[in-house]
DRENDO-1510 file (C-alpha; in Angstrom, 1 decimal, always signed):
<recs>
REC; n; res; u; v; w
REC; 1; UNK; -48.9; -27.2; -27.8 .
REC; 2; UNK; -47.6; -23.9; -29.5 .
REC; 3; UNK; -44.2; -23.1; -28.8 .
REC; 4; UNK; -43.5; -19.7; -27.2 .
REC; 5; UNK; -40.0; -19.5; -28.8 .
REC; 6; UNK; -39.6; -17.6; -32.0 .
REC; 7; UNK; -38.4; -19.5; -35.0 .
REC; 8; UNK; -35.3; -18.3; -36.9 .
REC; 9; UNK; -37.4; -17.0; -39.7 .
REC; 10; UNK; -39.9; -15.3; -37.3 .
REC; 11; UNK; -36.9; -13.8; -35.5 .
REC; 12; UNK; -35.1; -12.5; -38.9 .
REC; 13; UNK; -38.5; -11.0; -40.2 .
REC; 14; UNK; -39.0; -9.2; -36.9 .
REC; 15; UNK; -35.5; -7.7; -36.8 .
REC; 16; UNK; -36.2; -5.8; -40.3 .
REC; 17; UNK; -38.6; -3.7; -37.9 .
REC; 18; UNK; -35.4; -3.1; -35.7 .
REC; 19; UNK; -33.4; -2.3; -38.8 .
REC; 20; UNK; -35.9; +0.3; -40.5 .
REC; 21; UNK; -37.0; +1.9; -37.4 .
REC; 22; UNK; -34.2; +4.0; -37.4 .
REC; 23; UNK; -35.2; +5.7; -40.8 .
REC; 24; UNK; -38.9; +6.0; -39.1 .
REC; 25; UNK; -37.5; +7.9; -36.2 .
REC; 26; UNK; -35.2; +10.0; -38.6 .
REC; 27; UNK; -38.3; +11.4; -40.6 .
REC; 28; UNK; -40.2; +11.8; -37.4 .
REC; 29; UNK; -37.6; +13.8; -35.7 .
REC; 30; UNK; -34.4; +14.9; -37.2 .
REC; 31; UNK; -35.3; +15.2; -40.7 .
REC; 32; UNK; -38.1; +17.8; -40.2 .
REC; 33; UNK; -35.8; +19.9; -38.1 .
REC; 34; UNK; -33.2; +20.0; -40.6 .
REC; 35; UNK; -35.8; +20.8; -43.3 .
REC; 36; UNK; -37.1; +23.8; -41.0 .
REC; 37; UNK; -33.5; +25.1; -40.6 .
REC; 38; UNK; -32.8; +25.0; -44.4 .
REC; 39; UNK; -36.4; +26.8; -44.9 .
REC; 40; UNK; -35.4; +29.6; -42.4 .
REC; 41; UNK; -32.1; +30.1; -44.5 .
REC; 42; UNK; -34.2; +30.1; -47.7 .
REC; 43; UNK; -36.7; +32.7; -45.9 .
REC; 44; UNK; -39.5; +30.2; -46.1 .
REC; 45; UNK; -42.4; +31.0; -43.5 .
REC; 46; UNK; -43.3; +28.2; -40.9 .
REC; 47; UNK; -46.7; +27.9; -42.5 .
REC; 48; UNK; -45.2; +27.3; -45.9 .
REC; 49; UNK; -42.7; +24.9; -44.6 .
REC; 50; UNK; -45.3; +22.8; -42.8 .
REC; 51; UNK; -47.7; +22.8; -45.9 .
REC; 52; UNK; -44.7; +21.7; -48.1 .
REC; 53; UNK; -43.7; +19.1; -45.9 .
REC; 54; UNK; -47.4; +17.8; -45.9 .
REC; 55; UNK; -47.6; +18.1; -49.6 .
REC; 56; UNK; -44.5; +16.2; -50.4 .
REC; 57; UNK; -45.6; +13.6; -47.9 .
REC; 58; UNK; -48.9; +13.3; -49.6 .
REC; 59; UNK; -47.4; +13.1; -53.1 .
REC; 60; UNK; -44.9; +10.2; -52.3 .
REC; 61; UNK; -47.7; +8.3; -50.5 .
REC; 62; UNK; -49.8; +8.4; -53.3 .
REC; 63; UNK; -47.0; +7.1; -55.6 .
REC; 64; UNK; -46.5; +4.0; -53.5 .
REC; 65; UNK; -50.3; +3.5; -53.0 .
REC; 66; UNK; -50.6; +3.3; -56.8 .
REC; 67; UNK; -47.6; +1.1; -57.4 .
REC; 68; UNK; -48.3; -1.1; -54.4 .
REC; 69; UNK; -51.0; -3.5; -55.8 .
REC; 70; UNK; -49.4; -3.8; -59.3 .
REC; 71; UNK; -46.0; -4.7; -57.6 .
REC; 72; UNK; -47.7; -7.0; -55.0 .
REC; 73; UNK; -49.4; -9.1; -57.9 .
REC; 74; UNK; -46.0; -9.3; -59.5 .
REC; 75; UNK; -44.1; -10.3; -56.4 .
REC; 76; UNK; -46.4; -13.3; -55.9 .
REC; 77; UNK; -44.3; -15.2; -58.6 .
REC; 78; UNK; -41.8; -17.6; -57.3 .
REC; 79; UNK; -38.6; -15.8; -56.2 .
REC; 80; UNK; -39.7; -12.3; -57.1 .
REC; 81; UNK; -41.0; -11.0; -53.8 .
REC; 82; UNK; -37.4; -10.7; -52.2 .
REC; 83; UNK; -35.9; -9.0; -55.3 .
REC; 84; UNK; -38.4; -6.2; -55.5 .
REC; 85; UNK; -38.3; -5.9; -51.7 .
REC; 86; UNK; -34.4; -5.5; -52.2 .
REC; 87; UNK; -34.9; -2.8; -54.9 .
REC; 88; UNK; -36.8; -0.7; -52.7 .
REC; 89; UNK; -34.5; -1.2; -49.8 .
REC; 90; UNK; -31.5; -0.1; -51.8 .
REC; 91; UNK; -33.3; +3.1; -53.0 .
REC; 92; UNK; -34.2; +3.9; -49.3 .
REC; 93; UNK; -31.0; +3.2; -47.9 .
REC; 94; UNK; -28.8; +5.0; -50.6 .
REC; 95; UNK; -30.9; +8.0; -50.6 .
REC; 96; UNK; -31.0; +8.5; -47.0 .
REC; 97; UNK; -27.2; +8.1; -47.0 .
REC; 98; UNK; -26.8; +11.0; -49.6 .
REC; 99; UNK; -29.2; +13.5; -47.7 .
REC; 100; UNK; -26.2; +15.1; -45.9 .
REC; 101; UNK; -25.1; +16.6; -49.3 .
REC; 102; UNK; -28.4; +18.4; -49.5 .
REC; 103; UNK; -27.5; +21.9; -48.6 .
REC; 104; UNK; -30.6; +23.6; -50.1 .
REC; 105; UNK; -34.4; +23.3; -48.8 .
REC; 106; UNK; -35.6; +22.1; -52.3 .
REC; 107; UNK; -32.9; +19.6; -52.5 .
REC; 108; UNK; -33.7; +18.1; -49.1 .
REC; 109; UNK; -37.6; +18.0; -50.1 .
REC; 110; UNK; -36.5; +15.9; -53.3 .
REC; 111; UNK; -34.4; +13.4; -51.4 .
REC; 112; UNK; -36.9; +13.1; -48.6 .
REC; 113; UNK; -39.5; +12.0; -51.5 .
REC; 114; UNK; -37.0; +9.4; -52.7 .
REC; 115; UNK; -36.5; +8.1; -49.3 .
REC; 116; UNK; -40.2; +7.8; -48.4 .
REC; 117; UNK; -40.7; +5.7; -51.7 .
REC; 118; UNK; -38.0; +3.5; -51.0 .
REC; 119; UNK; -38.9; +3.0; -47.4 .
REC; 120; UNK; -42.5; +2.5; -48.1 .
REC; 121; UNK; -42.1; +0.4; -51.2 .
REC; 122; UNK; -40.0; -2.2; -49.2 .
REC; 123; UNK; -42.5; -2.1; -46.3 .
REC; 124; UNK; -45.2; -3.5; -48.9 .
REC; 125; UNK; -43.3; -6.6; -49.4 .
REC; 126; UNK; -41.9; -7.0; -45.8 .
REC; 127; UNK; -45.6; -6.9; -44.7 .
REC; 128; UNK; -46.3; -9.8; -47.4 .
REC; 129; UNK; -43.6; -11.9; -46.0 .
REC; 130; UNK; -45.6; -12.1; -42.7 .
REC; 131; UNK; -47.7; -15.2; -44.0 .
REC; 132; UNK; -44.0; -16.7; -45.1 .
REC; 133; UNK; -42.6; -16.7; -41.7 .
REC; 134; UNK; -45.4; -17.7; -39.2 .
REC; 135; UNK; -48.8; -19.2; -38.8 .
REC; 136; UNK; -52.2; -17.3; -38.4 .
REC; 137; UNK; -52.6; -18.2; -34.8 .
REC; 138; UNK; -49.0; -16.6; -34.3 .
REC; 139; UNK; -49.3; -13.6; -36.4 .
REC; 140; UNK; -50.5; -11.2; -33.5 .
REC; 141; UNK; -47.6; -12.2; -31.3 .
REC; 142; UNK; -44.9; -12.0; -34.3 .
REC; 143; UNK; -46.3; -8.7; -35.7 .
REC; 144; UNK; -46.5; -6.9; -32.2 .
REC; 145; UNK; -43.1; -8.0; -31.3 .
REC; 146; UNK; -41.9; -6.9; -34.6 .
REC; 147; UNK; -43.1; -3.3; -33.9 .
REC; 148; UNK; -41.6; -3.5; -30.4 .
REC; 149; UNK; -38.4; -4.3; -31.7 .
REC; 150; UNK; -38.4; -1.7; -33.9 .
REC; 151; UNK; -39.1; +0.8; -31.1 .
REC; 152; UNK; -36.0; -0.5; -29.1 .
REC; 153; UNK; -33.9; -0.3; -32.4 .
REC; 154; UNK; -35.2; +3.2; -33.1 .
REC; 155; UNK; -34.6; +4.5; -29.7 .
REC; 156; UNK; -31.0; +3.1; -28.9 .
REC; 157; UNK; -27.9; +3.7; -30.9 .
REC; 158; UNK; -28.9; +5.6; -33.9 .
REC; 159; UNK; -31.3; +8.1; -32.2 .
REC; 160; UNK; -29.5; +8.5; -28.9 .
REC; 161; UNK; -26.4; +9.4; -30.7 .
REC; 162; UNK; -28.3; +11.8; -33.0 .
REC; 163; UNK; -29.8; +13.6; -29.9 .
REC; 164; UNK; -26.4; +13.7; -28.2 .
REC; 165; UNK; -24.8; +15.2; -31.1 .
REC; 166; UNK; -27.9; +17.7; -31.5 .
REC; 167; UNK; -28.0; +18.9; -28.0 .
REC; 168; UNK; -24.2; +18.6; -26.9 .
REC; 169; UNK; -22.3; +18.4; -30.3 .
REC; 170; UNK; -21.2; +22.0; -30.0 .
REC; 171; UNK; -19.1; +21.1; -27.3 .
REC; 172; UNK; -16.8; +18.8; -29.4 .
REC; 173; UNK; -16.9; +21.3; -32.4 .
REC; 174; UNK; -20.1; +19.6; -34.1 .
REC; 175; UNK; -22.7; +22.1; -34.9 .
REC; 176; UNK; -26.5; +21.5; -35.1 .
REC; 177; UNK; -26.6; +21.4; -38.9 .
REC; 178; UNK; -23.6; +18.9; -39.1 .
REC; 179; UNK; -25.1; +16.6; -36.2 .
REC; 180; UNK; -28.3; +16.3; -38.3 .
REC; 181; UNK; -26.4; +15.3; -41.4 .
REC; 182; UNK; -24.4; +12.7; -39.3 .
REC; 183; UNK; -27.6; +11.4; -38.1 .
REC; 184; UNK; -28.7; +10.9; -41.7 .
REC; 185; UNK; -25.7; +8.9; -42.5 .
REC; 186; UNK; -25.9; +6.8; -39.4 .
REC; 187; UNK; -29.5; +6.0; -40.1 .
REC; 188; UNK; -28.6; +4.6; -43.6 .
REC; 189; UNK; -25.7; +2.4; -42.1 .
REC; 190; UNK; -27.8; +1.0; -39.3 .
REC; 191; UNK; -30.8; +0.3; -41.8 .
REC; 192; UNK; -28.3; -1.5; -44.2 .
REC; 193; UNK; -26.5; -3.5; -41.5 .
REC; 194; UNK; -29.5; -4.8; -39.6 .
REC; 195; UNK; -31.4; -6.0; -42.6 .
REC; 196; UNK; -29.0; -8.5; -43.4 .
REC; 197; UNK; -30.6; -11.2; -41.2 .
REC; 198; UNK; -33.9; -10.7; -43.0 .
REC; 199; UNK; -32.1; -10.9; -46.5 .
REC; 200; UNK; -30.2; -14.2; -45.4 .
REC; 201; UNK; -33.0; -16.3; -43.7 .
REC; 202; UNK; -36.5; -15.0; -44.9 .
REC; 203; UNK; -37.6; -16.8; -48.0 .
REC; 204; UNK; -40.8; -16.6; -50.1 .
REC; 205; UNK; -42.7; -20.1; -49.6 .
REC; 206; UNK; -46.0; -19.0; -50.6 .
REC; 207; UNK; -46.1; -18.3; -54.5 .
REC; 208; UNK; -47.4; -19.1; -57.8 .
REC; 209; UNK; -45.5; -20.4; -60.6 .
REC; 210; UNK; -44.0; -17.9; -63.3 .
REC; 211; UNK; -46.0; -17.8; -66.6 .
REC; 212; UNK; -45.6; -16.0; -69.8 .
REC; 213; UNK; -46.6; -12.5; -69.8 .
REC; 214; UNK; -46.1; -12.2; -66.1 .
REC; 215; UNK; -46.9; -8.4; -65.9 .
REC; 216; UNK; -49.9; -8.5; -68.0 .
REC; 217; UNK; -51.2; -11.3; -66.1 .
REC; 218; UNK; -50.5; -9.4; -62.8 .
REC; 219; UNK; -52.9; -6.7; -64.0 .
REC; 220; UNK; -55.5; -9.3; -64.7 .
REC; 221; UNK; -55.0; -11.1; -61.2 .
REC; 222; UNK; -55.1; -7.6; -59.7 .
REC; 223; UNK; -58.5; -7.0; -61.1 .
REC; 224; UNK; -59.4; -10.5; -59.6 .
REC; 225; UNK; -58.1; -9.5; -56.3 .
REC; 226; UNK; -60.4; -6.4; -56.0 .
REC; 227; UNK; -63.2; -8.7; -56.8 .
REC; 228; UNK; -62.2; -11.1; -54.4 .
REC; 229; UNK; -62.0; -8.5; -51.8 .
REC; 230; UNK; -65.4; -7.4; -52.4 .
REC; 231; UNK; -66.6; -11.0; -52.2 .
REC; 232; UNK; -65.1; -11.3; -48.7 .
REC; 233; UNK; -67.2; -8.7; -46.9 .
REC; 234; UNK; -65.3; -8.6; -43.8 .
REC; 235; UNK; -61.9; -8.1; -45.4 .
REC; 236; UNK; -63.6; -5.3; -47.6 .
REC; 237; UNK; -65.2; -3.5; -44.7 .
REC; 238; UNK; -61.7; -3.6; -42.6 .
REC; 239; UNK; -60.0; -2.2; -45.5 .
REC; 240; UNK; -62.3; +0.9; -45.5 .
REC; 241; UNK; -62.0; +1.3; -41.9 .
REC; 242; UNK; -58.3; +0.7; -42.0 .
REC; 243; UNK; -58.2; +3.4; -44.7 .
REC; 244; UNK; -59.4; +6.2; -42.4 .
REC; 245; UNK; -57.9; +5.6; -39.0 .
REC; 246; UNK; -54.4; +4.5; -40.2 .
REC; 247; UNK; -54.3; +7.8; -42.3 .
REC; 248; UNK; -54.7; +9.7; -39.2 .
REC; 249; UNK; -51.9; +7.4; -37.4 .
REC; 250; UNK; -49.8; +8.0; -40.4 .
REC; 251; UNK; -50.4; +11.8; -40.5 .
REC; 252; UNK; -49.3; +12.2; -36.9 .
REC; 253; UNK; -46.2; +10.1; -37.3 .
REC; 254; UNK; -45.3; +12.3; -40.3 .
REC; 255; UNK; -46.3; +15.6; -39.1 .
REC; 256; UNK; -45.9; +15.8; -35.4 .
REC; 257; UNK; -42.6; +17.3; -35.3 .
REC; 258; UNK; -43.0; +19.9; -38.3 .
REC; 259; UNK; -46.3; +20.6; -36.7 .
REC; 260; UNK; -44.8; +21.3; -33.2 .
REC; 261; UNK; -41.9; +23.0; -34.6 .
REC; 262; UNK; -44.1; +25.6; -36.3 .
REC; 263; UNK; -45.8; +26.1; -32.7 .
REC; 264; UNK; -42.4; +27.2; -31.3 .
REC; 265; UNK; -41.2; +24.3; -29.5 .
REC; 266; UNK; -37.4; +24.0; -29.5 .
REC; 267; UNK; -35.2; +21.2; -30.7 .
REC; 268; UNK; -34.3; +19.7; -27.3 .
REC; 269; UNK; -38.2; +19.5; -26.5 .
REC; 270; UNK; -38.9; +17.8; -29.8 .
REC; 271; UNK; -35.9; +15.3; -29.4 .
REC; 272; UNK; -36.8; +14.4; -25.9 .
REC; 273; UNK; -40.5; +13.9; -26.6 .
REC; 274; UNK; -39.8; +11.7; -29.6 .
REC; 275; UNK; -37.5; +9.7; -27.5 .
REC; 276; UNK; -40.2; +9.3; -25.0 .
REC; 277; UNK; -42.4; +7.8; -27.8 .
REC; 278; UNK; -39.9; +5.1; -28.5 .
REC; 279; UNK; -39.3; +4.3; -24.8 .
REC; 280; UNK; -43.1; +3.9; -24.2 .
REC; 281; UNK; -44.0; +2.3; -27.4 .
REC; 282; UNK; -41.9; -0.8; -26.8 .
REC; 283; UNK; -43.7; -2.3; -23.6 .
REC; 284; UNK; -47.1; -1.1; -24.9 .
REC; 285; UNK; -46.7; -2.8; -28.3 .
REC; 286; UNK; -45.9; -6.1; -26.5 .
REC; 287; UNK; -49.0; -5.3; -24.2 .
REC; 288; UNK; -51.2; -5.0; -27.1 .
REC; 289; UNK; -50.2; -8.3; -28.6 .
REC; 290; UNK; -50.9; -10.1; -25.0 .
REC; 291; UNK; -54.3; -8.2; -24.6 .
REC; 292; UNK; -55.4; -9.2; -28.1 .
REC; 293; UNK; -55.0; -12.8; -27.3 .
REC; 294; UNK; -57.4; -12.2; -24.5 .
REC; 295; UNK; -59.9; -9.5; -25.8 .
REC; 296; UNK; -59.3; -9.7; -29.5 .
REC; 297; UNK; -57.3; -7.6; -31.8 .
REC; 298; UNK; -60.3; -5.6; -33.0 .
REC; 299; UNK; -61.0; -4.4; -29.2 .
REC; 300; UNK; -57.3; -3.4; -28.9 .
REC; 301; UNK; -57.6; -1.5; -32.2 .
REC; 302; UNK; -60.5; +0.4; -30.9 .
REC; 303; UNK; -58.6; +1.3; -27.7 .
REC; 304; UNK; -55.7; +2.6; -30.2 .
REC; 305; UNK; -58.2; +4.9; -32.1 .
REC; 306; UNK; -59.7; +6.5; -28.8 .
REC; 307; UNK; -56.2; +7.0; -27.7 .
REC; 308; UNK; -55.4; +8.9; -30.9 .
REC; 309; UNK; -58.6; +11.0; -30.6 .
REC; 310; UNK; -57.3; +12.2; -27.4 .
REC; 311; UNK; -53.9; +12.7; -29.1 .
REC; 312; UNK; -55.7; +15.0; -31.5 .
REC; 313; UNK; -57.4; +17.0; -28.5 .
REC; 314; UNK; -54.0; +17.6; -26.8 .
REC; 315; UNK; -52.5; +18.7; -30.2 .
REC; 316; UNK; -55.4; +21.2; -30.9 .
REC; 317; UNK; -54.7; +22.8; -27.6 .
REC; 318; UNK; -50.7; +22.5; -27.6 .
REC; 319; UNK; -48.8; +25.6; -26.8 .
REC; 320; UNK; -46.4; +24.3; -24.0 .
REC; 321; UNK; -43.5; +21.9; -23.9 .
REC; 322; UNK; -45.5; +19.8; -21.1 .
REC; 323; UNK; -48.3; +19.3; -23.5 .
REC; 324; UNK; -45.9; +17.9; -26.2 .
REC; 325; UNK; -44.5; +15.5; -23.6 .
REC; 326; UNK; -48.1; +14.2; -22.7 .
REC; 327; UNK; -48.8; +14.0; -26.6 .
REC; 328; UNK; -45.7; +11.9; -27.0 .
REC; 329; UNK; -46.7; +9.7; -24.1 .
REC; 330; UNK; -50.2; +8.9; -25.7 .
REC; 331; UNK; -48.7; +8.3; -29.1 .
REC; 332; UNK; -46.4; +5.9; -27.6 .
REC; 333; UNK; -48.9; +3.8; -26.0 .
REC; 334; UNK; -50.9; +3.2; -29.1 .
REC; 335; UNK; -48.6; +3.7; -32.1 .
REC; 336; UNK; -47.0; +0.3; -32.4 .
REC; 337; UNK; -50.1; -1.7; -31.4 .
REC; 338; UNK; -52.6; -0.2; -33.7 .
REC; 339; UNK; -50.2; -0.7; -36.5 .
REC; 340; UNK; -49.1; -4.1; -35.6 .
REC; 341; UNK; -52.7; -5.6; -35.0 .
REC; 342; UNK; -54.0; -4.1; -38.1 .
REC; 343; UNK; -51.3; -5.9; -40.1 .
REC; 344; UNK; -51.8; -9.4; -38.4 .
REC; 345; UNK; -55.8; -9.0; -38.4 .
REC; 346; UNK; -55.5; -8.4; -42.1 .
REC; 347; UNK; -53.2; -11.2; -42.5 .
REC; 348; UNK; -55.6; -13.6; -40.9 .
REC; 349; UNK; -58.6; -12.5; -43.3 .
REC; 350; UNK; -56.7; -13.2; -46.6 .
REC; 351; UNK; -58.5; -16.1; -48.2 .
REC; 352; UNK; -55.4; -17.4; -50.1 .
REC; 353; UNK; -52.0; -17.1; -48.4 .
REC; 354; UNK; -50.3; -18.0; -51.8 .
REC; 355; UNK; -51.7; -14.6; -53.0 .
REC; 356; UNK; -50.5; -12.7; -50.0 .
REC; 357; UNK; -48.7; -10.2; -52.2 .
REC; 358; UNK; -51.8; -9.4; -54.0 .
REC; 359; UNK; -53.7; -8.7; -50.9 .
REC; 360; UNK; -51.0; -6.9; -49.1 .
REC; 361; UNK; -50.4; -4.7; -52.3 .
REC; 362; UNK; -54.4; -4.1; -51.7 .
REC; 363; UNK; -53.7; -3.4; -47.9 .
REC; 364; UNK; -51.0; -0.9; -48.9 .
REC; 365; UNK; -53.1; +0.8; -51.2 .
REC; 366; UNK; -55.3; +1.9; -48.1 .
REC; 367; UNK; -52.4; +2.1; -45.7 .
REC; 368; UNK; -50.0; +4.1; -47.8 .
REC; 369; UNK; -52.8; +6.8; -48.1 .
REC; 370; UNK; -51.6; +7.4; -44.5 .
REC; 371; UNK; -49.4; +10.0; -46.2 .
REC; 372; UNK; -51.8; +11.2; -48.8 .
REC; 373; UNK; -55.1; +12.1; -47.5 .
REC; 374; UNK; -54.4; +13.3; -44.0 .
REC; 375; UNK; -51.0; +15.3; -44.7 .
REC; 376; UNK; -52.9; +16.8; -47.9 .
REC; 377; UNK; -55.9; +17.8; -45.7 .
REC; 378; UNK; -53.8; +19.1; -42.8 .
REC; 379; UNK; -51.5; +21.1; -45.1 .
REC; 380; UNK; -54.7; +22.6; -46.9 .
REC; 381; UNK; -56.2; +23.7; -43.8 .
REC; 382; UNK; -53.1; +25.3; -42.5 .
REC; 383; UNK; -52.5; +27.2; -45.9 .
REC; 384; UNK; -56.3; +28.4; -46.1 .
REC; 385; UNK; -56.4; +29.6; -42.3 .
REC; 386; UNK; -52.9; +30.5; -41.5 .
REC; 387; UNK; -53.5; +28.8; -38.2 .
REC; 388; UNK; -51.1; +25.7; -37.4 .
REC; 389; UNK; -53.6; +24.3; -34.6 .
REC; 390; UNK; -56.7; +24.0; -37.0 .
REC; 391; UNK; -54.4; +21.2; -39.0 .
REC; 392; UNK; -55.6; +18.8; -36.3 .
REC; 393; UNK; -59.2; +19.0; -37.0 .
REC; 394; UNK; -59.3; +16.9; -40.1 .
REC; 395; UNK; -57.1; +14.3; -38.7 .
REC; 396; UNK; -59.4; +13.9; -35.8 .
REC; 397; UNK; -62.3; +13.5; -38.4 .
REC; 398; UNK; -60.4; +10.6; -39.9 .
REC; 399; UNK; -60.3; +8.8; -36.6 .
REC; 400; UNK; -64.0; +9.3; -35.9 .
REC; 401; UNK; -64.8; +8.0; -39.4 .
REC; 402; UNK; -62.6; +4.9; -39.0 .
REC; 403; UNK; -64.0; +4.2; -35.5 .
REC; 404; UNK; -67.7; +4.2; -36.9 .
REC; 405; UNK; -66.9; +2.0; -39.8 .
REC; 406; UNK; -64.9; -0.6; -37.7 .
REC; 407; UNK; -68.2; -1.3; -36.0 .
REC; 408; UNK; -69.3; -3.3; -39.1 .
REC; 409; UNK; -66.4; -5.5; -38.9 .
REC; 410; UNK; -66.7; -8.6; -36.8 .
REC; 411; UNK; -64.5; -9.5; -33.9 .
REC; 412; UNK; -61.5; -11.4; -35.3 .
REC; 413; UNK; -62.1; -14.1; -32.8 .
REC; 414; UNK; -65.3; -14.8; -34.6 .
REC; 415; UNK; -64.5; -14.0; -38.4 .
REC; 416; UNK; -63.6; -17.4; -39.5 .
REC; 417; UNK; -67.3; -18.3; -38.4 .
REC; 418; UNK; -68.8; -15.4; -40.2 .
REC; 419; UNK; -66.6; -15.8; -43.6 .
</recs>
């Protein structure tokens, strides 16, 4: 009988979600507000600021999307996966830690780009380690609990302190700009300290042996991976559907705060709304995991997509604080669950766990476009029309396309029989 207790490796793997969630909430809340304040100092218009944030997010996502499959194939060699993970992790932490010295709008945009590359690059290999720490039968549960712990981590000490300093810091002599700089430094420390269990206890157990000309052979294996993906119809169709709907999810995560700030919502409303996302997301992430065991991961992903379509409707109509709180609640119910179940569902589709790095590299080509296509289209529409609300329309289209394509992917409870 399967044990309900998590193993040490599973717990250590999940704890990285706890660690890096501090950065996730930073770029979803404090950093866009900080950038908007610096943009105002530089006399940059709100529409230009939102477009800039969109285009930088798009560029960094494109860089990671291009590098992910190449790095993934190299990382499948014995003892390599953790080294590359550590390299990106260090880049992300250090660049986040030096954000406080960016006193210019342009400087902050550059550092934001570097932090995104470090964070997203590390996540490519973090995801790939899922097949090293657990079994296919436990992947949904482990993955959703990872996201759940992430929301607890992101909404506790670092975020609460940041909110407190931003809202009440002036009473103790800390102005808003200083409070946001402190939040960046605190995030870097949190991220670094709570990654230690992962670095100590998670090991690469699925690998291929080192060989001469590893980089050249990695490119060959990358081509083989694309061929293998096309040969496994279910996996390939899922990746295409995932490309569209997760792009919508990532765009909302990246752009919600800057979008809402451009509509005139104040800092207090934005920070409280994002805290609401974190509080709601934890129980709903766990709930998604439990319901997937009963109804299947695919059906729960459908629920998530439908919820995000409703989010788009609210976002398009949004002009008042209560609408932002409604949007935050809806996002919280779906955000962790749809990401976690997509990751675990794909992990169960991988035909050869020893090539997990390759396949998760491919997965991240599609996944990392979450900060490429959607953010680019959103910025382009806003730039062309001059109306911030219209930026939601292409995001909604991404969810509709993903929903339709997912119809052609079999239920995960039956995919083994149809493979």
